RODO-2510 file (C-alpha; in nm, 4 decimals, decimal comma):
residues 560
     n   res          X          Y          Z
     1     x     2,5462     5,3380    -1,2255
     2     x     2,6307     5,2407    -0,8679
     3     x     2,7238     4,8845    -0,8002
     4     x     2,7042     4,7065    -0,4679
     5     x     3,0464     4,6313    -0,3238
     6     x     3,1289     4,2667    -0,2510
     7     x     3,1204     4,3467     0,1226
     8     x     2,7741     4,5022     0,0960
     9     x     2,6481     4,2074    -0,1079
    10     x     2,7775     3,9611     0,1484
    11     x     2,6155     4,1577     0,4297
    12     x     2,2800     4,1542     0,2529
    13     x     2,3075     3,7804     0,1940
    14     x     2,4034     3,7189     0,5560
    15     x     2,1174     3,9398     0,6755
    16     x     1,8718     3,7468     0,4585
    17     x     1,9966     3,4129     0,5896
    18     x     1,9737     3,5351     0,9498
    19     x     1,6221     3,6636     0,8820
    20     x     1,5105     3,3282     0,7364
    21     x     1,6676     3,1420     1,0287
    22     x     1,4863     3,3606     1,2823
    23     x     1,1575     3,3240     1,0938
    24     x     1,2093     2,9468     1,0740
    25     x     1,2574     2,9215     1,4512
    26     x     0,9541     3,1404     1,5220
    27     x     0,7202     2,9626     1,2792
    28     x     0,8206     2,6041     1,3623
    29     x     0,5771     2,5717     1,6559
    30     x     0,2952     2,7071     1,4397
    31     x     0,3742     2,4583     1,1621
    32     x     0,4062     2,1744     1,4126
    33     x     0,0760     2,2290     1,5921
    34     x    -0,1370     2,3466     1,2993
    35     x    -0,0456     2,0714     1,0534
    36     x    -0,3130     1,8116     0,9762
    37     x    -0,2916     1,4877     0,7805
    38     x    -0,5982     1,3121     0,6364
    39     x    -0,5110     0,9431     0,6486
    40     x    -0,6806     0,6265     0,7739
    41     x    -0,7342     0,4489     1,1062
    42     x    -0,8226     0,0844     1,0488
    43     x    -1,1247     0,0955     0,8163
    44     x    -1,1970     0,4627     0,8969
    45     x    -1,0941     0,7865     0,7398
    46     x    -0,9110     0,9920     1,0033
    47     x    -0,7474     1,3298     1,0576
    48     x    -0,4236     1,3450     1,2565
    49     x    -0,2882     1,6506     1,4406
    50     x     0,0033     1,6986     1,6824
    51     x    -0,0767     1,8365     2,0279
    52     x     0,1191     1,9276     2,3433
    53     x    -0,0701     1,7115     2,5969
    54     x     0,1615     1,4076     2,5968
    55     x    -0,1178     1,1673     2,5051
    56     x    -0,2650     0,9924     2,2058
    57     x    -0,6317     1,0913     2,1779
    58     x    -0,8523     0,8858     1,9497
    59     x    -1,1770     1,0826     1,9176
    60     x    -1,4780     0,8739     1,8149
    61     x    -1,7147     1,1717     1,8255
    62     x    -2,0393     1,1150     2,0182
    63     x    -1,9197     0,7734     2,1358
    64     x    -1,6315     0,9172     2,3371
    65     x    -1,2534     0,9120     2,3318
    66     x    -0,9712     0,6663     2,3779
    67     x    -0,6820     0,8326     2,5679
    68     x    -0,3401     0,6630     2,5615
    69     x    -0,0220     0,7850     2,7367
    70     x     0,2290     0,8968     2,4725
    71     x     0,5381     0,9523     2,6892
    72     x     0,7055     0,6377     2,5549
    73     x     0,6313     0,7174     2,1918
    74     x     0,6603     1,0962     2,1471
    75     x     0,9355     1,3270     2,2805
    76     x     0,9149     1,6707     2,4468
    77     x     0,5682     1,6164     2,5887
    78     x     0,4081     1,6027     2,2435
    79     x     0,0818     1,4235     2,1800
    80     x    -0,1355     1,3232     1,8875
    81     x    -0,5074     1,3660     1,8242
    82     x    -0,6903     1,1369     1,5829
    83     x    -1,0371     1,2469     1,4756
    84     x    -1,2126     0,9348     1,3534
    85     x    -1,4299     0,9846     1,0463
    86     x    -1,6618     0,7635     0,8491
    87     x    -1,5820     0,4276     0,6980
    88     x    -1,5620     0,5022     0,3236
    89     x    -1,8276     0,3289     0,1165
    90     x    -1,6766     0,1550    -0,1876
    91     x    -1,7881     0,3228    -0,5072
    92     x    -1,9379     0,6253    -0,3288
    93     x    -1,8903     0,9756    -0,4602
    94     x    -1,6001     1,0548    -0,2291
    95     x    -1,4097     0,7562    -0,3602
    96     x    -1,5051     0,8178    -0,7214
    97     x    -1,2774     1,1186    -0,7214
    98     x    -0,9907     0,8733    -0,7404
    99     x    -1,1394     0,6597    -1,0123
   100     x    -1,0488     0,8639    -1,3171
   101     x    -1,3821     0,8508    -1,4961
   102     x    -1,6738     1,0887    -1,4705
   103     x    -1,9336     0,8337    -1,5640
   104     x    -1,9587     0,4711    -1,4592
   105     x    -2,1648     0,2060    -1,6225
   106     x    -2,2284    -0,1497    -1,5183
   107     x    -2,0004    -0,3925    -1,6922
   108     x    -2,2707    -0,5956    -1,8620
   109     x    -2,0676    -0,6684    -2,1700
   110     x    -1,8399    -0,9295    -2,0210
   111     x    -1,9328    -1,2577    -1,8577
   112     x    -1,8355    -1,3274    -1,4988
   113     x    -1,7947    -1,6526    -1,3171
   114     x    -1,4837    -1,8097    -1,4570
   115     x    -1,4715    -2,0574    -1,1756
   116     x    -1,7125    -2,2348    -0,9582
   117     x    -1,6900    -1,9935    -0,6716
   118     x    -1,7058    -1,6823    -0,8828
   119     x    -1,3942    -1,4677    -0,8921
   120     x    -1,5692    -1,1585    -0,7706
   121     x    -1,7286    -1,3361    -0,4810
   122     x    -1,4033    -1,4086    -0,3022
   123     x    -1,4438    -1,1303    -0,0506
   124     x    -1,8147    -1,1570     0,0060
   125     x    -2,0690    -0,8984    -0,0907
   126     x    -2,3076    -0,8209     0,1930
   127     x    -2,3262    -0,5971     0,4979
   128     x    -2,2090    -0,8785     0,7258
   129     x    -1,9005    -0,9292     0,5100
   130     x    -1,8320    -0,5552     0,5166
   131     x    -1,8652    -0,5484     0,8970
   132     x    -1,6343    -0,8465     0,9256
   133     x    -1,3837    -0,6682     0,7078
   134     x    -1,3963    -0,3690     0,9426
   135     x    -1,3193    -0,5914     1,2419
   136     x    -1,0304    -0,7453     1,0468
   137     x    -0,8975    -0,3980     0,9688
   138     x    -0,8919    -0,3139     1,3404
   139     x    -0,7151    -0,6425     1,4100
   140     x    -0,4608    -0,5618     1,1403
   141     x    -0,3768    -0,2501     1,3369
   142     x    -0,2563    -0,4750     1,6211
   143     x    -0,0947    -0,7442     1,4035
   144     x     0,1083    -0,5065     1,1846
   145     x     0,1111    -0,1594     1,3425
   146     x     0,4339    -0,0460     1,1747
   147     x     0,2606     0,0204     0,8425
   148     x     0,0138     0,2519     1,0178
   149     x     0,2950     0,4261     1,2068
   150     x     0,4909     0,4828     0,8858
   151     x     0,1830     0,6269     0,7160
   152     x     0,1207     0,8694     1,0037
   153     x     0,4851     0,9800     1,0267
   154     x     0,5126     1,0369     0,6518
   155     x     0,1787     1,2185     0,6312
   156     x     0,2417     1,4517     0,9240
   157     x     0,6030     1,5174     0,8243
   158     x     0,4931     1,6217     0,4772
   159     x     0,2215     1,8502     0,6162
   160     x     0,4541     2,0116     0,8725
   161     x     0,7340     2,0748     0,6243
   162     x     0,4916     2,2195     0,3695
   163     x     0,3422     2,4639     0,6217
   164     x     0,6841     2,5518     0,7618
   165     x     0,8338     2,6237     0,4206
   166     x     0,5285     2,8274     0,3213
   167     x     0,5443     3,0372     0,6392
   168     x     0,9186     3,1033     0,6042
   169     x     0,8842     3,2031     0,2400
   170     x     0,5832     3,4302     0,2946
   171     x     0,7109     3,6110     0,6056
   172     x     1,0644     3,6478     0,4718
   173     x     0,9253     3,7703     0,1424
   174     x     0,7031     4,0267     0,3140
   175     x     0,9954     4,1557     0,5252
   176     x     1,2271     4,1802     0,2237
   177     x     0,9586     4,3517     0,0167
   178     x     0,8883     4,5972     0,2996
   179     x     1,2583     4,6755     0,3332
   180     x     1,2837     4,7326    -0,0409
   181     x     0,9839     4,9702    -0,0377
   182     x     1,1069     5,1673     0,2635
   183     x     1,4589     5,2039     0,1314
   184     x     1,7922     5,2263     0,3189
   185     x     1,7281     5,5717     0,4676
   186     x     1,3982     5,4842     0,6332
   187     x     1,5309     5,1507     0,7545
   188     x     1,8239     5,3304     0,9169
   189     x     1,5798     5,5678     1,0878
   190     x     1,3744     5,2779     1,2194
   191     x     1,6923     5,1128     1,3454
   192     x     1,7983     5,4292     1,5294
   193     x     1,4574     5,4466     1,6984
   194     x     1,5254     5,1107     1,8676
   195     x     1,8775     5,1966     1,9781
   196     x     1,9012     5,1865     2,3571
   197     x     1,5782     4,9923     2,3925
   198     x     1,7251     4,6440     2,3692
   199     x     1,6328     4,5660     2,7287
   200     x     1,2687     4,6450     2,6576
   201     x     1,2721     4,4065     2,3600
   202     x     1,4386     4,1337     2,5642
   203     x     1,1836     4,1851     2,8401
   204     x     0,8923     4,1555     2,5997
   205     x     1,0311     3,8338     2,4524
   206     x     1,0860     3,6934     2,8030
   207     x     0,7290     3,7765     2,9037
   208     x     0,5926     3,6090     2,5915
   209     x     0,7991     3,2940     2,6518
   210     x     0,6967     3,2738     3,0204
   211     x     0,3335     3,3319     2,9278
   212     x     0,3473     3,0490     2,6767
   213     x     0,5122     2,8110     2,9221
   214     x     0,2687     2,9102     3,1969
   215     x    -0,0298     2,8537     2,9712
   216     x     0,1019     2,5096     2,8763
   217     x     0,1515     2,4175     3,2423
   218     x    -0,1860     2,5510     3,3607
   219     x    -0,3733     2,3786     3,0786
   220     x    -0,1901     2,0482     3,1286
   221     x    -0,4534     1,7716     3,1285
   222     x    -0,5217     1,5637     3,4368
   223     x    -0,3493     1,2237     3,4666
   224     x    -0,5266     0,9386     3,2906
   225     x    -0,7348     0,6858     3,4806
   226     x    -0,6325     0,3530     3,3303
   227     x    -0,9034     0,1139     3,2152
   228     x    -0,8358    -0,2375     3,3530
   229     x    -0,9613    -0,3881     3,0261
   230     x    -0,6284    -0,2931     2,8673
   231     x    -0,4016    -0,4482     3,1315
   232     x    -0,1378    -0,6673     2,9721
   233     x    -0,2006    -0,5278     2,6232
   234     x    -0,0246    -0,2648     2,4061
   235     x    -0,2937    -0,0198     2,5293
   236     x    -0,2102    -0,0640     2,8985
   237     x    -0,2636     0,2640     3,0837
   238     x    -0,5275     0,3921     2,8418
   239     x    -0,8533     0,5555     2,9476
   240     x    -1,1924     0,5499     2,7754
   241     x    -1,4475     0,8307     2,8036
   242     x    -1,8127     0,8720     2,7048
   243     x    -2,0386     0,5986     2,5770
   244     x    -1,7397     0,4207     2,4301
   245     x    -1,6596     0,2923     2,7776
   246     x    -1,9725     0,0775     2,7778
   247     x    -1,8708    -0,1249     2,4743
   248     x    -1,4920    -0,1064     2,4785
   249     x    -1,4425    -0,4225     2,6839
   250     x    -1,6410    -0,6396     2,4430
   251     x    -1,5136    -0,4711     2,1274
   252     x    -1,1502    -0,4694     2,2311
   253     x    -1,1673    -0,8315     2,3444
   254     x    -1,3080    -0,9344     2,0060
   255     x    -1,0374    -0,7462     1,8153
   256     x    -0,7648    -0,8722     2,0477
   257     x    -0,8790    -1,2349     2,0116
   258     x    -0,8934    -1,1994     1,6336
   259     x    -0,5435    -1,0524     1,6269
   260     x    -0,3962    -1,3177     1,8550
   261     x    -0,5578    -1,6026     1,6608
   262     x    -0,4324    -1,4538     1,3343
   263     x    -0,0765    -1,4131     1,4631
   264     x    -0,0682    -1,7629     1,6106
   265     x    -0,2010    -1,9158     1,2876
   266     x     0,0594    -1,7553     1,0637
   267     x     0,3427    -1,8039     1,3127
   268     x     0,2824    -2,1780     1,2750
   269     x     0,2498    -2,1442     0,8965
   270     x     0,5893    -1,9734     0,8785
   271     x     0,7433    -2,2429     1,0977
   272     x     0,6041    -2,5113     0,8651
   273     x     0,7256    -2,3156     0,5619
   274     x     1,0813    -2,3039     0,6971
   275     x     1,0737    -2,6773     0,7601
   276     x     0,9396    -2,7604     0,4132
   277     x     1,1790    -2,5213     0,2415
   278     x     1,4806    -2,7248     0,3487
   279     x     1,3492    -3,0293     0,1607
   280     x     1,1724    -2,8563    -0,1309
   281     x     1,1942    -3,0203    -0,4757
   282     x     1,4882    -2,8816    -0,6750
   283     x     1,4376    -3,0642    -1,0036
   284     x     1,3547    -2,8539    -1,3080
   285     x     1,5175    -2,6672    -1,5925
   286     x     1,7759    -2,3956    -1,5449
   287     x     1,7204    -2,2664    -1,8981
   288     x     1,4605    -2,3066    -2,1685
   289     x     1,7079    -2,5343    -2,3463
   290     x     1,6350    -2,7941    -2,0784
   291     x     1,9577    -2,7915    -1,8770
   292     x     1,9386    -3,0056    -1,5651
   293     x     2,0072    -2,8049    -1,2454
   294     x     2,3379    -2,8854    -1,0762
   295     x     2,3645    -3,0212    -0,7255
   296     x     2,2598    -2,7945    -0,4431
   297     x     2,5281    -2,5575    -0,3180
   298     x     2,7615    -2,5798    -0,6190
   299     x     2,9095    -2,2788    -0,7948
   300     x     2,7172    -2,3621    -1,1130
   301     x     2,3902    -2,3203    -0,9288
   302     x     2,4639    -1,9680    -0,8165
   303     x     2,5951    -1,8677    -1,1598
   304     x     2,2887    -1,9836    -1,3532
   305     x     2,1658    -1,7118    -1,5874
   306     x     1,8117    -1,7192    -1,4525
   307     x     1,5864    -1,4607    -1,2890
   308     x     1,3520    -1,5674    -1,0101
   309     x     1,0181    -1,3913    -0,9619
   310     x     0,7700    -1,4471    -0,6803
   311     x     0,4199    -1,4103    -0,8259
   312     x     0,1100    -1,3566    -0,6130
   313     x    -0,2440    -1,2472    -0,6897
   314     x    -0,5754    -1,1855    -0,5116
   315     x    -0,4315    -1,1273    -0,1651
   316     x    -0,7514    -0,9414    -0,0668
   317     x    -0,5972    -0,7721     0,2372
   318     x    -0,4941    -1,0937     0,4083
   319     x    -0,1984    -0,9471     0,5961
   320     x    -0,1151    -1,2864     0,7457
   321     x    -0,0388    -1,4255     0,4007
   322     x     0,1606    -1,1080     0,3311
   323     x     0,4067    -1,2437     0,5873
   324     x     0,4312    -1,5650     0,3838
   325     x     0,4878    -1,3674     0,0634
   326     x     0,7743    -1,1808     0,2288
   327     x     0,9281    -1,5002     0,3670
   328     x     0,9181    -1,6824     0,0312
   329     x     1,0653    -1,3765    -0,1425
   330     x     1,3592    -1,3792     0,0982
   331     x     1,4194    -1,7542     0,0985
   332     x     1,4009    -1,7837    -0,2809
   333     x     1,6379    -1,4872    -0,3248
   334     x     1,3827    -1,3434    -0,5642
   335     x     1,4871    -1,0798    -0,8158
   336     x     1,1439    -0,9135    -0,7982
   337     x     0,7919    -0,9546    -0,6618
   338     x     0,5069    -0,9453    -0,9145
   339     x     0,1459    -0,8928    -0,8051
   340     x    -0,1456    -0,9800    -1,0324
   341     x    -0,3881    -0,7433    -0,8573
   342     x    -0,6659    -0,7483    -0,5973
   343     x    -0,4407    -0,6525    -0,3090
   344     x    -0,7440    -0,4902    -0,1435
   345     x    -1,1083    -0,5916    -0,1052
   346     x    -1,2821    -0,2852    -0,2495
   347     x    -1,0092    -0,0319    -0,3301
   348     x    -1,1004     0,2420    -0,0798
   349     x    -0,8314     0,4824     0,0372
   350     x    -0,8437     0,3281     0,3867
   351     x    -0,7437    -0,0061     0,2330
   352     x    -0,4111     0,1366     0,1190
   353     x    -0,3044    -0,0084     0,4509
   354     x    -0,3287    -0,3561     0,2932
   355     x    -0,0628    -0,2667     0,0371
   356     x     0,1481    -0,0940     0,3036
   357     x     0,1662    -0,4163     0,5076
   358     x     0,2643    -0,6198     0,2012
   359     x     0,5253    -0,3591     0,1110
   360     x     0,6736    -0,3755     0,4615
   361     x     0,6895    -0,7561     0,4572
   362     x     0,8839    -0,7722     0,1295
   363     x     1,2652    -0,7394     0,1390
   364     x     1,3536    -0,3711     0,1534
   365     x     1,5291    -0,3302    -0,1825
   366     x     1,3344    -0,5918    -0,3761
   367     x     1,1782    -0,4473    -0,6963
   368     x     0,7966    -0,4608    -0,6917
   369     x     0,5481    -0,4628    -0,9781
   370     x     0,1681    -0,4602    -0,9724
   371     x    -0,1256    -0,4481    -1,2084
   372     x    -0,4662    -0,3247    -1,0936
   373     x    -0,7313    -0,5879    -1,0206
   374     x    -1,1084    -0,5463    -1,0226
   375     x    -1,1154    -0,5288    -0,6401
   376     x    -0,8549    -0,2511    -0,6471
   377     x    -0,9015     0,1061    -0,7681
   378     x    -0,6906     0,3734    -0,9302
   379     x    -0,6404     0,5022    -0,5743
   380     x    -0,4753     0,1673    -0,4921
   381     x    -0,2305     0,1821    -0,7815
   382     x    -0,1566     0,5510    -0,7243
   383     x    -0,0641     0,4675    -0,3660
   384     x     0,1500     0,1747    -0,4849
   385     x     0,3355     0,4083    -0,7220
   386     x     0,4019     0,6505    -0,4357
   387     x     0,5587     0,3606    -0,2419
   388     x     0,8004     0,2862    -0,5267
   389     x     0,6091     0,0073    -0,7026
   390     x     0,6152    -0,0216    -1,0800
   391     x     0,2526    -0,0019    -1,1931
   392     x     0,1669    -0,1475    -1,5333
   393     x    -0,0887     0,0766    -1,7032
   394     x    -0,1129    -0,0079    -2,0746
   395     x     0,2638    -0,0042    -2,0804
   396     x     0,5793    -0,2115    -2,0735
   397     x     0,8351    -0,2461    -1,7951
   398     x     1,1499    -0,4176    -1,9169
   399     x     1,0249    -0,7637    -2,0161
   400     x     0,6661    -0,7163    -1,8919
   401     x     0,3604    -0,5623    -2,0564
   402     x     0,0141    -0,5171    -1,9102
   403     x    -0,2682    -0,2905    -1,8066
   404     x    -0,5273    -0,2369    -1,5305
   405     x    -0,8555    -0,4218    -1,5071
   406     x    -1,1213    -0,1772    -1,6339
   407     x    -1,3693    -0,2769    -1,3628
   408     x    -1,4043    -0,2046    -0,9949
   409     x    -1,6063    -0,4537    -0,7902
   410     x    -1,7727    -0,3040    -0,4815
   411     x    -1,9973    -0,4352    -0,2066
   412     x    -2,3635    -0,4588    -0,2968
   413     x    -2,3466    -0,3174    -0,6480
   414     x    -2,1291    -0,5562    -0,8456
   415     x    -1,8643    -0,4509    -1,0973
   416     x    -1,8551    -0,0935    -1,2234
   417     x    -1,6351     0,0510    -1,4944
   418     x    -1,3457     0,2830    -1,4208
   419     x    -1,2945     0,3461    -1,7914
   420     x    -1,5179     0,4032    -2,0918
   421     x    -1,4469     0,0497    -2,2162
   422     x    -1,6067    -0,2801    -2,1213
   423     x    -1,3797    -0,5726    -2,0385
   424     x    -1,4204    -0,7149    -2,3922
   425     x    -1,3468    -0,3793    -2,5533
   426     x    -1,0464    -0,3316    -2,3309
   427     x    -0,9191    -0,6802    -2,4175
   428     x    -0,9227    -0,5877    -2,7864
   429     x    -0,7508    -0,2538    -2,7156
   430     x    -0,4831    -0,4341    -2,5164
   431     x    -0,4351    -0,6790    -2,8029
   432     x    -0,3794    -0,3929    -3,0482
   433     x    -0,1228    -0,2362    -2,8151
   434     x     0,0473    -0,5718    -2,7579
   435     x     0,0861    -0,6205    -3,1329
   436     x     0,2620    -0,2830    -3,1529
   437     x     0,4891    -0,3433    -2,8494
   438     x     0,8058    -0,5400    -2,7874
   439     x     0,7806    -0,7413    -2,4667
   440     x     0,8180    -1,0949    -2,3357
   441     x     0,5500    -1,1589    -2,0720
   442     x     0,2025    -1,0101    -2,0331
   443     x     0,0830    -0,9361    -1,6786
   444     x    -0,2943    -0,8958    -1,6605
   445     x    -0,5375    -0,9529    -1,3730
   446     x    -0,8123    -1,1402    -1,5606
   447     x    -0,6924    -1,4082    -1,8038
   448     x    -0,9958    -1,3387    -2,0261
   449     x    -0,8648    -0,9899    -2,0962
   450     x    -0,5288    -1,1304    -2,2096
   451     x    -0,6729    -1,4164    -2,4167
   452     x    -0,7053    -1,2237    -2,7496
   453     x    -0,3374    -1,1260    -2,7313
   454     x    -0,2364    -1,4913    -2,6831
   455     x    -0,4567    -1,6137    -2,9678
   456     x    -0,3268    -1,3509    -3,2089
   457     x     0,0348    -1,4363    -3,1344
   458     x     0,1101    -1,0834    -3,0102
   459     x     0,1720    -1,2166    -2,6581
   460     x     0,3748    -1,5329    -2,6063
   461     x     0,3244    -1,5698    -2,2313
   462     x     0,0784    -1,4271    -1,9798
   463     x     0,0533    -1,4295    -1,5995
   464     x    -0,2895    -1,3703    -1,4423
   465     x    -0,5058    -1,4222    -1,1362
   466     x    -0,8723    -1,3324    -1,0669
   467     x    -1,0237    -1,6794    -1,0964
   468     x    -0,9212    -1,7993    -0,7473
   469     x    -0,8105    -2,1288    -0,8963
   470     x    -0,4895    -2,2310    -1,0684
   471     x    -0,4786    -2,2941    -1,4435
   472     x    -0,1721    -2,4062    -1,6382
   473     x     0,0860    -2,3386    -1,7474
   474     x    -0,0974    -2,4320    -2,0678
   475     x    -0,1113    -2,3287    -2,4287
   476     x    -0,3903    -2,0997    -2,5445
   477     x    -0,3963    -2,0094    -2,9113
   478     x    -0,0387    -1,9286    -3,0067
   479     x     0,0706    -1,8414    -2,6528
   480     x     0,1046    -1,9866    -2,3038
   481     x    -0,0885    -1,8707    -1,9997
   482     x    -0,0507    -1,9287    -1,6280
   483     x    -0,3331    -1,8331    -1,3904
   484     x    -0,2453    -1,8141    -1,0220
   485     x    -0,4947    -1,9092    -0,7557
   486     x    -0,5675    -1,6685    -0,4695
   487     x    -0,2661    -1,5863    -0,2533
   488     x    -0,4965    -1,4603     0,0223
   489     x    -0,7081    -1,7757     0,0361
   490     x    -1,0149    -1,5737    -0,0642
   491     x    -1,3183    -1,8010    -0,0313
   492     x    -1,6540    -1,6970    -0,1731
   493     x    -1,8807    -1,5242     0,0825
   494     x    -1,6233    -1,5559     0,3609
   495     x    -1,4017    -1,3065     0,5392
   496     x    -1,0559    -1,3130     0,3756
   497     x    -0,8374    -1,1563     0,6506
   498     x    -0,7507    -1,3906     0,9342
   499     x    -0,6777    -1,7648     0,9400
   500     x    -0,7343    -1,9288     0,6023
   501     x    -1,0757    -2,0594     0,4964
   502     x    -0,9432    -2,2154     0,1755
   503     x    -0,6082    -2,3054     0,0223
   504     x    -0,3783    -2,0131    -0,0572
   505     x    -0,1102    -2,0322    -0,3254
   506     x     0,2045    -1,8414    -0,4147
   507     x     0,4146    -1,9038    -0,7263
   508     x     0,7892    -1,8930    -0,7887
   509     x     0,8580    -1,8377    -1,1580
   510     x     1,2019    -1,8779    -1,3166
   511     x     1,2825    -1,6921    -1,6391
   512     x     1,5768    -1,7492    -1,8741
   513     x     1,7669    -1,4210    -1,8914
   514     x     1,8934    -1,4886    -2,2441
   515     x     1,5630    -1,5654    -2,4116
   516     x     1,3374    -1,3845    -2,1588
   517     x     1,1068    -1,6873    -2,1549
   518     x     0,9519    -1,8431    -1,8431
   519     x     1,1163    -2,1771    -1,7748
   520     x     0,9105    -2,3302    -1,4968
   521     x     0,7012    -2,2558    -1,1903
   522     x     0,6952    -2,3924    -0,8357
   523     x     0,3805    -2,3584    -0,6245
   524     x     0,3851    -2,2929    -0,2497
   525     x     0,0511    -2,4014    -0,1026
   526     x    -0,0794    -2,3104     0,2434
   527     x    -0,3841    -2,4997     0,3720
   528     x    -0,6421    -2,4030     0,6368
   529     x    -0,4872    -2,6680     0,8651
   530     x    -0,1563    -2,4673     0,8496
   531     x     0,0141    -2,7324     0,6354
   532     x     0,2614    -2,6027     0,3764
   533     x     0,3314    -2,7904     0,0537
   534     x     0,5989    -2,7007    -0,2013
   535     x     0,5294    -2,8731    -0,5317
   536     x     0,7846    -2,9904    -0,7905
   537     x     0,8781    -2,7467    -1,0658
   538     x     0,6362    -2,7493    -1,3592
   539     x     0,7738    -2,6571    -1,7018
   540     x     0,6131    -2,3918    -1,9197
   541     x     0,5269    -2,5280    -2,2655
   542     x     0,6644    -2,3404    -2,5662
   543     x     0,4410    -2,1032    -2,7637
   544     x     0,2934    -2,2464    -3,0840
   545     x     0,3861    -2,0591    -3,4039
   546     x     0,0821    -1,9336    -3,5925
   547     x     0,1702    -2,1409    -3,8968
   548     x     0,1917    -2,4590    -3,6890
   549     x    -0,1128    -2,3963    -3,4758
   550     x    -0,3977    -2,6460    -3,5268
   551     x    -0,7475    -2,5070    -3,5822
   552     x    -0,9201    -2,4249    -3,2538
   553     x    -1,2767    -2,3619    -3,1619
   554     x    -1,3554    -2,0557    -2,9529
   555     x    -1,3290    -2,1715    -2,5899
   556     x    -1,6318    -2,1328    -2,3719
   557     x    -1,6510    -1,8248    -2,1519
   558     x    -1,6034    -2,0357    -1,8416
   559     x    -1,2628    -2,1420    -1,9690
   560     x    -1,1247    -1,7893    -1,9983
***
C-alpha cells in the first residue's frame, strides 16, 4: 500500500488552505451584499440589507423612502437598506410561534384586579394606547439609538458570517470532490492545458474587475436633496421621497418633541437622584442578627458580608426609567440586578428593544436575572437569555427560585395562556416544585402565584411585582413577601413611555451572605414632578415556623 510522503501531505494541506483563502476572498462580496437580517425598527418589523450606495434607505413601501447619507457611519461607500414591515399585533399568529403552546385559552380561572388600578391595565388596552406606544417606540429610537445599532450590527454580522462560511465550505467541498473524482492524472492534464495562458487569465480577471467597478460608478445614485425639516437634528442631510414627504414634517416634529421632553425629564431626575444619594438614609441592619452599620467610609462597612441587589418590576418599556435603574445599580455597587417581569408592554419581538435599552443602561459586567411577566412573552425571555440574562423558568439560580407567569396580556383581548395551566393551577405546581427544591428566595411576577408556597412553608421569602403598588415586607402564612410597585410608573390607561404619569419605584435589597436571608430594603421613589425620594431601610420580618403560626383565614383575592 502506497503512503503519501510528508512533503506530499504538506503540499495538499497548503493547496487546500490556499483554495479556501481564494474562495473566501471571492465569496465575501456575495455574502456581504446578499445577507439579510429580520429585526425591528421602532415598533415595526424590518428587514436589513447592506448595499453599495453610501446611504441609509428606510423604505416605507407605498408611502415613500427616507434617504440618509451614510458616509459618516459606514466605510468603503457601503450603505444600508431597511424595508419597513408591519407593526406586529400582540397575540397574533405570527407572534404565537414564539409562545410555546399550540392552543391558548382565556385565563378565566384566576381573579384579576389585585389593586385599585388593575395590574393589567397599567399599559392601557385600546387602539389609542397602542398608537401612543408606537410613537413612543419611534421616540426611543432617538433617545437610546445604541441599542438599535447593536441589534443591527449583531444581526447582520451573524447573517454575513453564516452565508460566507456556507459558501466557502460548499465551493471548497465541490472543488475537492471534483479533484478527487478526476484523479491526479487528469488534473495534471488540465493544468498543462493552461500553461502559457496566464496572461489570458489575468486579462479576464482584469476585465471582470473593471466591469464591476464601472457598473458601480455608472449606477451610483444621484446626490441627496436635503429636507430642511431635518436641519439641526441627527437626520440632517436626509431626503424624503413619495407621499411620506407630505407628513414627515408633522410626524418627525412630534417624535422629536417627545424625545426631547423625555430626555429633559430624566436628565433632571438623574440630577435629583445624585443629589439625594449623597444624603440617603444609611441606618439599617448589616446582617439578620441585627448588627448596626458602621460609620460611612470605614473599613468595616466595605467588609460587611452582605450582597446588594437592585430589584425592579413592571418597567413596561419606559426607557427613561431604565436610565434610573442603571444609575442606582452603579451607585449602590449592586452585586446583581433582579427584574420581576413586565419589561415590555405586550411581548412582541419588536419590543425586545425595551430589554436591549435596559441591558445597555446596566453596568456592563453586572449579573442580570429576570422572570417572565404577563405583559412579556416567551420571545421576551428567549431574547433576554441570548443577551446573557439568567431566566428563571421553574428552576433555581443559586439562592433564587421562580418561574414565568403563565399568562400573556395583549391589547384588546385580555390575558391569554401561554401554557396549559391556569394561574391557580400553575401556583399549585410551583408550590410542589418549591417543596422539592432547596432555595432561599422565590422570584415570581404575581404575588398570588407565590402565595401557596409561602403558606405551606416551602418558600421563606418571595419578591414580586405585577400589582403596581408596594406591599410589605410582610408575613404571609409561614413566609415573608415583598411586592414592588411599578418601576416604569405604569398608570392605568395611560402611555407608560415618556415622562412619568405616576410614582415609579425601585428597590435596593440587602441579603445576608451567611444565612441567605433578606435583611432590609430601601425604596427609591421618582415622582411625576421629577422629585426623588430615598426612604429609610425597612427590615424584613422573620418567617414564622409552621408550628408557631397562628390560625389564619384565607385572605381575600384582592389581598394576593
